[in-house]
ZAMARGU-4260 file (C-alpha; in steps of 0.2 Angstrom, whole numbers, plus 5000, padded with zeros to 4 digits):
<rodrens>
0) 5662/5465/5266 | 5660/5454/5250 | 5651/5438/5251 | 5660/5423/5258 | 5671/5414/5246
5) 5663/5398/5238 | 5676/5387/5248 | 5666/5393/5263 | 5651/5385/5255 | 5660/5368/5254
10) 5657/5353/5264 | 5669/5338/5265 | 5658/5328/5253 | 5656/5341/5240 | 5650/5359/5236
15) 5634/5366/5243 | 5621/5368/5229 | 5605/5378/5228 | 5597/5365/5215 | 5586/5378/5207
20) 5581/5386/5223 | 5570/5402/5220 | 5574/5416/5232 | 5560/5420/5245 | 5557/5435/5257
25) 5567/5425/5270 | 5583/5426/5259 | 5595/5441/5257 | 5597/5442/5237 | 5607/5454/5228
30) 5596/5467/5217 | 5597/5462/5198 | 5608/5474/5188 | 5597/5487/5179 | 5600/5497/5163
35) 5598/5513/5174 | 5593/5519/5191 | 5573/5518/5194 | 5568/5530/5206 | 5552/5525/5216
40) 5545/5536/5230 | 5543/5525/5245 | 5534/5534/5260 | 5545/5534/5275 | 5537/5524/5290
45) 5529/5535/5303 | 5536/5537/5321 | 5522/5525/5328 | 5527/5512/5315 | 5546/5514/5319
50) 5543/5512/5338 | 5531/5497/5334 | 5545/5489/5324 | 5557/5491/5338 | 5545/5480/5349
55) 5546/5465/5336 | 5528/5461/5336 | 5529/5444/5330 | 5541/5438/5343 | 5531/5446/5356
60) 5515/5438/5350 | 5524/5421/5351 | 5531/5425/5368 | 5513/5428/5375 | 5506/5413/5367
65) 5520/5402/5375 | 5517/5412/5392 | 5497/5409/5391 | 5501/5389/5388 | 5513/5390/5404
70) 5499/5400/5414 | 5485/5387/5409 | 5496/5372/5414 | 5499/5380/5431 | 5481/5383/5436
75) 5477/5370/5448 | 5464/5356/5442 | 5447/5361/5448 | 5451/5378/5454 | 5441/5394/5446
80) 5451/5400/5431 | 5459/5417/5437 | 5456/5428/5420 | 5461/5444/5427 | 5477/5437/5432
85) 5480/5429/5416 | 5476/5446/5408 | 5489/5455/5419 | 5502/5442/5417 | 5500/5442/5398
90) 5501/5461/5397 | 5517/5460/5408 | 5525/5448/5400 | 5522/5457/5382 | 5529/5473/5389
95) 5544/5464/5396 | 5548/5455/5379 | 5546/5472/5370 | 5559/5480/5381 | 5571/5466/5378
100) 5569/5467/5359 | 5572/5487/5360 | 5588/5485/5371 | 5594/5472/5359 | 5592/5483/5344
105) 5601/5499/5353 | 5616/5488/5356 | 5616/5480/5339 | 5612/5496/5328 | 5628/5495/5321
110) 5629/5478/5316 | 5610/5479/5310 | 5616/5493/5298 | 5629/5482/5290 | 5616/5466/5285
115) 5604/5468/5272 | 5591/5459/5282 | 5591/5472/5295 | 5598/5487/5288 | 5581/5496/5288
120) 5577/5494/5306 | 5573/5511/5314 | 5589/5513/5324 | 5600/5505/5311 | 5593/5518/5297
125) 5594/5532/5309 | 5575/5535/5310 | 5575/5533/5329 | 5589/5540/5341 | 5598/5528/5353
130) 5592/5539/5368 | 5574/5539/5364 | 5576/5521/5361 | 5584/5518/5378 | 5570/5528/5387
135) 5557/5518/5378 | 5566/5502/5382 | 5567/5508/5400 | 5549/5514/5401 | 5543/5496/5394
140) 5554/5487/5407 | 5547/5497/5422 | 5529/5495/5416 | 5530/5476/5412 | 5542/5470/5428
145) 5531/5483/5437 | 5514/5478/5433 | 5518/5460/5438 | 5524/5465/5455 | 5511/5477/5459
150) 5499/5462/5457 | 5509/5451/5468 | 5515/5440/5454 | 5534/5442/5461 | 5542/5427/5454
155) 5535/5431/5436 | 5541/5448/5438 | 5559/5442/5444 | 5558/5429/5429 | 5554/5445/5416
160) 5567/5454/5424 | 5580/5440/5422 | 5574/5438/5404 | 5577/5456/5399 | 5594/5457/5408
165) 5601/5440/5400 | 5594/5444/5383 | 5602/5462/5383 | 5617/5462/5393 | 5624/5444/5390
170) 5617/5436/5375 | 5618/5452/5364 | 5636/5456/5367 | 5641/5437/5366 | 5634/5436/5348
175) 5651/5446/5343 | 5663/5434/5352 | 5657/5417/5352 | 5645/5405/5344 | 5640/5399/5362
180) 5628/5414/5361 | 5615/5402/5354 | 5615/5392/5368 | 5615/5407/5381 | 5602/5415/5371
185) 5591/5400/5372 | 5589/5402/5390 | 5578/5418/5389 | 5571/5412/5374 | 5563/5397/5384
190) 5558/5407/5400 | 5541/5413/5395 | 5531/5398/5398 | 5539/5398/5416 | 5533/5416/5418
195) 5515/5411/5414 | 5516/5396/5426 | 5523/5406/5439 | 5510/5419/5438 | 5496/5406/5439
200) 5503/5400/5456 | 5510/5415/5463 | 5510/5406/5481 | 5522/5394/5474 | 5541/5398/5472
205) 5545/5381/5466 | 5539/5378/5448 | 5531/5362/5444 | 5537/5349/5432 | 5526/5356/5417
210) 5535/5372/5418 | 5553/5364/5418 | 5547/5353/5402 | 5541/5368/5393 | 5557/5376/5397
215) 5567/5361/5391 | 5557/5359/5375 | 5559/5377/5370 | 5577/5377/5374 | 5581/5363/5364
220) 5569/5367/5349 | 5579/5384/5347 | 5594/5375/5342 | 5589/5368/5325 | 5577/5383/5323
225) 5591/5397/5324 | 5604/5386/5316 | 5594/5385/5300 | 5591/5404/5301 | 5609/5406/5304
230) 5614/5396/5289 | 5601/5405/5277 | 5609/5421/5283 | 5627/5416/5285 | 5633/5429/5273
235) 5624/5444/5281 | 5631/5439/5298 | 5648/5437/5291 | 5647/5454/5285 | 5643/5460/5302
240) 5658/5451/5309 | 5645/5441/5321 | 5652/5425/5327 | 5637/5414/5322 | 5642/5396/5320
245) 5639/5395/5302 | 5651/5410/5300 | 5665/5402/5309 | 5662/5385/5303 | 5663/5386/5284
250) 5663/5369/5280 | 5645/5367/5289 | 5650/5350/5298 | 5648/5357/5316 | 5633/5368/5311
255) 5623/5352/5304 | 5629/5342/5317 | 5622/5352/5332 | 5607/5354/5321 | 5604/5336/5320
260) 5608/5334/5339 | 5594/5346/5343 | 5582/5338/5332 | 5587/5321/5340 | 5585/5327/5357
265) 5569/5335/5354 | 5561/5318/5349 | 5561/5310/5367 | 5560/5326/5376 | 5545/5331/5366
270) 5535/5315/5371 | 5541/5316/5390 | 5525/5325/5395 | 5514/5310/5390 | 5525/5298/5402
275) 5512/5293/5416 | 5524/5296/5429 | 5525/5315/5423 | 5507/5317/5421 | 5507/5333/5411
280) 5498/5327/5395 | 5490/5311/5388 | 5490/5299/5373 | 5484/5312/5360 | 5499/5323/5364
285) 5511/5307/5363 | 5504/5305/5346 | 5505/5321/5341 | 5524/5325/5349 | 5529/5309/5341
290) 5522/5313/5324 | 5530/5331/5324 | 5546/5325/5331 | 5549/5312/5318 | 5544/5325/5305
295) 5556/5337/5311 | 5570/5326/5313 | 5568/5320/5295 | 5570/5338/5289 | 5586/5338/5300
300) 5592/5323/5292 | 5589/5330/5275 | 5598/5345/5278 | 5613/5336/5284 | 5613/5324/5269
305) 5609/5338/5257 | 5615/5355/5264 | 5606/5367/5252 | 5598/5383/5256 | 5581/5375/5251
310) 5583/5363/5264 | 5588/5375/5277 | 5572/5385/5274 | 5562/5368/5275 | 5569/5365/5292
315) 5566/5383/5297 | 5548/5382/5291 | 5546/5364/5300 | 5551/5373/5317 | 5538/5384/5314
320) 5525/5371/5313 | 5532/5360/5327 | 5531/5371/5341 | 5514/5378/5340 | 5506/5361/5336
325) 5515/5352/5350 | 5510/5366/5363 | 5494/5367/5357 | 5489/5349/5358 | 5498/5348/5376
330) 5486/5361/5381 | 5470/5352/5374 | 5477/5335/5381 | 5483/5341/5398 | 5481/5327/5411
</rodrens>
């Protein structure tokens, strides 16, 4: 499929302009014309590298970090810190996250092959077969969920199982049919802190306010974060016939409205843990969350007023700063 027509990049107030934007590794770009083919030998990835790619290490790392923050917040004040339980919980969470990533790529191997950004993934490129990948994902699922259950972390194990199932069986197929997939996928994406919290207090089946606040912050944060990505790669998603909002919203009006709503909601939600009645964090967290929230909102407004690829990438990068800073300060300034 060719790139979307220029009219699909037009807002009501005028065309989308790149304003001298320089392509980056985040952006799919067409290769420049050459006088002739230039052959260069590229060593194919090893089988180990391919299977490692299937687990999406960067996403797994972020999931483990957020789960660890949830775990620390779940430890009762004054109690001895359960280091062994933390280790078990993080390993189980990591294995479960890897499993979800593998199943996602199994189900999307055909659409991945259509997109420039993902066409070299092991399954899309045909370097790993679907059956071995399914066995690999199944093994990771049994190992991750089973490890948590063996150590008596039953609620954490159940949350991991739900995350894998909802991500692979609901969110992934829904991406082909409806833009609502963004919100559906934000649910398993926001559960890792709850997994950590549940592992820290295995005797409790009702999670505390800190766990629910972390879930809410991560849920809302994902809206502007992923809409910025989808806007950057809208041509790629269109090529794969995925019903991402920027694909079915050629003017961009709905996309940027939802992006701005997400940034607006994140501002009061982000400072809520510092409210005395909630008692999750203190004054330093309030200052950090307010500053980060206002900065994130400013980038969202900038994108709405000037919808360029450069501003979309700025919002995406701002989202990568917001979450680690807010969660880290929350951890340090916990009440």
